[in-house]
C-alpha positions as CSV (number, residue, x, y, z in Angstrom):
1,M,109.7,187.1,120.9
2,Q,113.5,187.3,121.4
3,T,115.2,184.3,123.1
4,K,116.5,186.3,126.1
5,E,113.1,188.0,126.7
6,L,111.5,184.5,126.4
7,I,113.8,182.9,128.9
8,D,113.3,185.8,131.4
9,R,109.6,185.4,131.2
10,L,109.8,181.7,131.6
11,E,112.0,182.0,134.7
12,R,109.6,184.5,136.2
13,E,106.8,182.0,135.7
14,V,108.7,179.3,137.6
15,E,109.6,181.8,140.4
16,R,105.9,182.7,140.8
17,F,104.9,179.0,140.9
18,E,107.5,178.3,143.6
19,E,106.3,181.4,145.5
20,L,102.7,179.9,145.4
21,E,104.0,176.6,146.7
22,H,105.6,178.4,149.6
23,H,102.4,180.3,150.3
24,L,100.3,177.1,150.3
25,A,102.7,175.5,152.8
26,D,102.3,178.5,155.1
27,P,100.0,177.8,158.1
28,A,98.8,181.4,158.0
29,V,97.4,180.9,154.5
30,S,95.9,177.5,155.5
31,S,93.8,179.2,158.2
32,D,92.5,181.8,155.7
33,P,89.9,180.0,153.5
34,A,89.6,182.9,151.0
35,L,93.3,183.3,150.5
36,L,93.9,179.5,150.4
37,K,91.3,179.2,147.6
38,Q,92.9,182.1,145.7
39,Y,96.4,180.6,145.8
40,S,95.2,177.1,145.2
41,R,93.3,178.1,142.1
42,E,96.3,180.0,140.7
43,H,98.6,177.0,141.5
44,T,96.2,174.6,139.7
45,V,96.1,176.8,136.6
46,M,99.9,177.3,136.6
47,Q,101.0,173.7,137.4
48,P,100.8,172.2,133.9
49,R,102.3,175.3,132.3
50,V,105.3,175.3,134.7
51,Q,105.9,171.6,134.1
52,A,106.2,172.3,130.4
53,I,108.3,175.4,131.1
54,R,110.8,173.5,133.2
55,G,111.1,170.9,130.5
56,Y,111.9,173.6,128.0
57,L,114.5,175.3,130.2
58,K,116.1,171.9,130.7
59,L,116.3,171.5,127.0
60,L,118.0,174.9,126.6
61,S,120.5,173.8,129.3
62,D,121.2,170.5,127.5
63,I,121.8,172.4,124.2
64,A,124.2,174.8,125.9
65,E,126.1,171.9,127.3
66,A,126.2,170.0,124.0
67,R,127.5,173.2,122.3
68,E,130.3,173.4,124.8
69,I,131.3,169.8,124.2
70,V,131.2,170.3,120.4
71,A,133.5,173.4,120.8
72,S,136.1,171.7,123.0
73,E,135.9,167.9,122.5
74,K,138.9,166.3,120.8
75,D,137.7,162.7,120.8
76,A,136.0,162.0,117.4
77,E,133.5,159.5,118.7
78,L,132.4,161.7,121.6
79,L,132.3,164.7,119.3
80,E,130.0,162.9,116.9
81,M,127.6,161.9,119.8
82,A,127.5,165.5,121.0
83,R,126.7,166.8,117.5
84,E,123.9,164.2,117.1
85,E,122.4,165.2,120.5
86,L,122.7,168.9,119.7
87,C,121.0,168.4,116.4
88,A,118.1,166.4,117.9
89,N,117.7,168.9,120.8
90,E,117.7,171.9,118.5
91,A,115.0,170.3,116.3
92,E,112.9,169.6,119.4
93,L,113.5,173.2,120.7
94,E,112.1,174.6,117.4
95,T,109.1,172.3,117.7
96,R,108.3,173.3,121.3
97,R,109.0,177.0,121.0
98,S,105.5,177.9,119.8
99,E,103.9,175.7,122.5
100,I,105.9,177.5,125.1
101,E,105.0,180.9,123.7
102,M,101.4,179.8,123.9
103,L,101.9,179.0,127.6
104,L,103.1,182.6,128.2
105,I,99.7,184.1,127.4
106,P,98.7,185.9,130.6
107,P,96.2,183.7,132.3
108,D,92.7,185.0,132.4
109,P,92.0,186.1,136.0
110,N,88.6,184.4,135.7
111,S,90.1,181.0,134.6
112,G,89.1,178.3,137.0
113,K,86.0,180.1,138.2
114,S,82.4,178.9,138.2
115,V,80.1,180.8,135.9
116,L,76.5,181.9,135.8
117,L,75.1,181.3,132.3
118,E,72.1,183.4,131.5
119,I,69.9,182.5,128.6
120,R,67.0,184.9,127.6
121,A,64.4,184.8,124.8
122,G,64.9,187.4,122.2
123,T,63.2,187.8,118.8
124,G,60.7,185.1,117.9
125,G,57.9,185.0,120.5
126,E,57.0,181.5,121.9
127,E,59.5,179.8,119.6
128,A,62.4,181.8,121.1
129,G,61.2,180.7,124.6
130,L,61.2,177.0,123.4
131,F,64.8,177.4,122.1
132,V,65.9,178.8,125.5
133,G,64.8,175.5,126.9
134,D,66.6,173.6,124.2
135,L,69.9,175.5,124.8
136,M,69.5,175.0,128.6
137,R,69.3,171.2,128.1
138,M,72.2,171.3,125.6
139,Y,74.5,173.1,128.1
140,A,73.3,170.7,130.9
141,R,74.2,167.7,128.8
142,F,77.5,169.2,127.8
143,C,78.4,169.8,131.4
144,E,77.5,166.2,132.3
145,K,79.8,164.8,129.6
146,Q,82.7,167.1,130.7
147,G,82.3,166.4,134.4
148,L,81.1,169.9,135.2
149,H,78.3,170.5,137.7
150,C,75.3,172.3,136.3
151,E,72.3,173.5,138.4
152,T,69.3,175.7,137.6
153,I,69.5,178.9,139.6
154,Y,66.5,180.6,138.2
155,A,63.9,179.8,135.5
156,Q,61.0,181.9,134.3
157,E,58.7,179.7,132.3
158,T,56.3,180.6,129.4
159,G,52.9,179.1,128.8
160,I,53.8,176.3,126.4
161,G,56.9,174.7,128.0
162,G,59.5,177.3,127.0
163,F,61.3,179.8,129.1
164,K,61.6,183.6,129.1
165,E,64.8,183.4,131.1
166,V,67.1,180.8,132.6
167,V,70.1,181.2,134.8
168,L,72.4,178.1,135.1
169,G,75.2,177.8,137.7
170,I,78.1,175.8,136.2
171,S,81.1,174.8,138.3
172,G,84.3,172.9,137.7
173,P,87.9,173.8,136.9
174,A,87.2,174.2,133.2
175,A,83.8,175.9,133.4
176,Y,84.9,179.4,132.6
177,D,87.6,178.4,130.0
178,L,85.2,176.3,128.0
179,L,82.1,178.5,128.2
180,H,83.1,182.1,128.3
181,R,82.9,182.5,124.5
182,E,79.2,181.5,124.5
183,G,78.1,185.1,125.2
184,G,76.1,186.7,122.3
185,G,73.1,186.1,120.1
186,H,72.2,182.5,119.2
187,R,69.9,182.2,116.1
188,V,67.7,179.2,115.4
189,Q,66.1,178.4,112.1
190,R,63.5,175.6,112.1
191,I,59.8,174.8,111.8
192,P,58.2,175.7,115.2
193,V,55.9,173.2,116.8
194,T,53.3,176.1,116.8
195,E,53.6,176.4,113.0
196,S,50.8,174.5,111.1
197,G,51.9,175.5,107.6
198,G,55.4,173.9,107.8
199,R,57.2,177.2,107.3
200,I,60.7,177.8,108.6
201,H,61.0,180.5,111.2
202,T,64.0,182.4,112.5
203,S,64.2,183.2,116.2
204,A,66.9,184.4,118.5
205,V,68.0,184.1,122.1
206,T,70.8,185.8,124.0
207,V,73.4,184.2,126.2
208,A,75.6,186.0,128.8
209,V,78.4,184.3,130.7
210,I,79.2,185.9,134.1
211,P,82.1,184.7,136.2
212,E,80.7,183.8,139.6
213,A,81.9,186.1,142.3
214,E,83.0,184.7,145.7
215,E,81.7,186.3,148.9
216,S,85.3,187.5,149.6
217,E,85.5,189.3,146.2
218,I,82.6,191.7,146.7
219,E,81.0,193.0,149.9
220,I,77.3,193.6,150.1
221,N,75.9,195.6,153.0
222,D,72.6,194.3,154.4
223,K,71.2,197.8,154.7
224,D,71.6,198.2,150.9
225,L,69.2,195.4,150.3
226,E,65.4,195.4,150.1
227,I,64.1,191.8,150.3
228,D,60.5,190.9,149.5
229,T,58.8,187.5,149.7
230,Y,55.9,186.4,147.6
231,R,54.2,183.2,146.4
232,A,55.8,181.5,143.5
233,S,53.9,181.3,140.2
234,G,53.9,178.9,137.2
235,A,55.0,175.3,137.0
236,G,57.0,174.1,140.0
237,G,55.2,171.5,142.0
238,Q,52.7,171.4,144.9
239,H,54.3,174.2,146.8
240,V,53.6,176.8,144.1
241,N,51.1,179.5,145.3
242,K,50.9,177.9,148.8
243,T,53.9,179.4,150.6
244,D,55.7,182.7,150.3
245,S,58.9,181.0,149.3
246,A,59.8,183.2,146.3
247,I,62.4,185.9,146.9
248,R,62.9,189.3,145.3
249,I,66.1,191.2,146.2
250,T,66.7,194.8,145.2
251,H,70.1,196.3,145.6
252,I,69.2,199.9,146.4
253,P,72.4,201.7,145.4
254,T,72.4,200.2,141.9
255,G,68.8,199.3,141.4
256,L,69.7,195.8,140.4
257,V,66.7,193.4,141.0
258,V,67.1,189.6,141.3
259,T,64.3,187.1,141.9
260,C,64.3,183.4,142.6
261,Q,61.4,181.0,143.2
262,D,62.8,177.6,142.2
263,E,63.2,176.1,145.6
264,R,60.5,175.2,148.2
265,S,62.7,176.8,150.9
266,Q,62.8,180.6,151.2
267,L,66.3,180.4,152.6
268,K,67.5,178.4,149.5
269,N,65.9,180.9,147.2
270,K,67.6,183.7,149.0
271,T,71.0,182.0,148.8
272,K,70.6,181.5,145.0
273,A,69.4,185.1,144.5
274,M,72.4,186.4,146.4
275,R,74.8,184.4,144.2
276,I,73.3,186.0,141.1
277,L,73.3,189.5,142.7
278,R,76.9,189.2,143.9
279,S,78.1,188.1,140.4
280,R,76.2,190.8,138.7
281,L,77.6,193.5,141.0
282,A,81.1,192.1,140.5
283,E,80.5,192.3,136.7
284,Q,79.2,195.8,137.0
285,E,82.2,196.9,139.0
286,A,84.5,195.4,136.4
287,A,82.6,197.2,133.7
288,R,83.0,200.5,135.6
289,Q,86.8,200.0,136.0
290,H,87.4,198.7,132.5
291,A,85.6,200.3,129.5
292,E,86.6,197.3,127.4
293,A,84.8,194.9,129.7
294,S,81.7,197.0,129.5
295,A,81.9,197.0,125.7
296,K,82.3,193.3,125.7
297,K,79.3,192.7,127.9
298,K,77.2,195.0,125.6
299,E,78.5,193.0,122.6
300,Q,77.5,189.7,124.4
301,V,74.0,190.6,125.2
302,G,73.0,193.0,122.5
303,S,69.3,193.6,121.9
304,G,68.3,190.0,121.3
305,D,67.7,190.8,117.7
306,R,68.3,187.9,115.3
307,S,70.9,189.9,113.3
308,E,73.2,190.2,116.3
309,R,74.5,186.6,116.3
310,I,77.5,184.5,117.2
311,R,76.0,181.2,116.2
312,T,73.3,179.8,113.9
313,Y,71.4,176.5,114.5
314,N,69.8,175.4,111.2
315,F,67.6,172.4,111.9
316,P,66.4,171.7,108.3
317,Q,70.1,171.3,107.3
318,G,71.3,169.8,110.5
319,R,73.9,172.5,110.6
320,V,75.5,174.5,113.4
321,T,77.7,177.5,112.4
322,D,79.8,179.6,114.8
323,H,80.3,183.0,113.2
324,Q,83.2,184.0,115.6
325,I,85.6,181.6,114.0
326,G,83.8,180.5,110.8
327,Y,83.2,177.0,112.1
328,T,80.5,174.9,110.4
329,A,79.5,171.3,111.2
330,Y,76.6,169.2,110.2
331,N,76.1,167.4,113.5
332,L,73.4,169.6,115.0
333,A,71.5,166.7,116.5
334,G,74.6,165.6,118.4
335,F,75.5,169.1,119.3
336,M,72.1,169.7,120.9
337,E,72.8,166.5,122.9
338,G,75.9,168.2,124.4
339,E,78.5,167.0,121.9
340,A,79.9,170.5,121.6
341,L,83.5,170.0,122.9
342,E,85.1,170.3,119.4
343,L,83.6,173.7,118.8
344,F,84.3,175.0,122.4
345,E,87.9,173.9,122.2
346,S,88.2,175.5,118.7
347,L,87.0,178.8,120.2
348,L,89.5,178.5,123.0
349,Q,92.4,177.7,120.6
350,N,91.4,180.7,118.4
351,E,91.5,182.9,121.4
352,R,94.9,181.7,122.3
353,E,96.3,182.3,118.8
354,E,94.9,185.8,118.8
355,K,96.7,186.5,122.1
356,I,99.9,185.1,120.8
357,K,99.7,187.6,117.9
358,E,99.2,190.4,120.4
359,L,102.3,189.2,122.4
360,A,104.4,189.2,119.2
């Protein structure tokens, strides 16, 4: 990127940040919760970037000033000091240029959002269901270590302690950034607890990561909803099969169906089901508007077949391999305990580098 173009873009970033600060100080914005949240989220994402950008622009100013002194100064001692300062600043400028270019990557509009993380059993029968539970616990432990809030929105259990499907709600400023690359097929190779002969089996589950939509982002008309109540089934405590607390919501225009039975309260189940429905409708709308987003979602979920994979968990070797970036580590036990930050940050860094190449 040419220097003038780079400086223009940096100055526009600072102008936008100052514009946001002006908006946040506006009483009209303060009285509009949706707008306040939107501006606050953008301000939070931009703040560390603008701090670095201002430092870089100050460095450019210092270099320009030092060059003027070198060109005009007659005093030998002052001239030498200016040359030393100029040399040091130019070296720092070269070091920081790539960092600044990285900051110019257009922010993902979903950055800072909460996510719904859906895990579904694919190929492998009961063993796939058991691994859904293992991944659910891994993500929950990872969130705990990173200060993210993780809650179970929906869980459909199998007969031997596994899950056919799980939906986790994960919130926190870094939730989307850290987890959005988790979508795809996850393959596990291990000896199942159901295997008496000691043979290694290969199973697969799929993960989809959906940015959670705010109520203000997508409008749902009550007359477009068909809401049914029924008695919850499966494990879940004393209330199961005693009260009609489970909720099934059908969005008539699209045919989307969402169920939730995890809470004792019918109202709480409805609230959770609406969160899932709203986010799925927002994702569907994004897919309609952007063919690329639609293709990405298809790539994420796939068919659940073991060949469509982004990651392999090999328990006999204690190995975890991410096929998106060619990452391999032999710390599978720790990884399943939520020690996954190194991989997730590597995925994020890889994404940034690819975007830098696109900018160039």
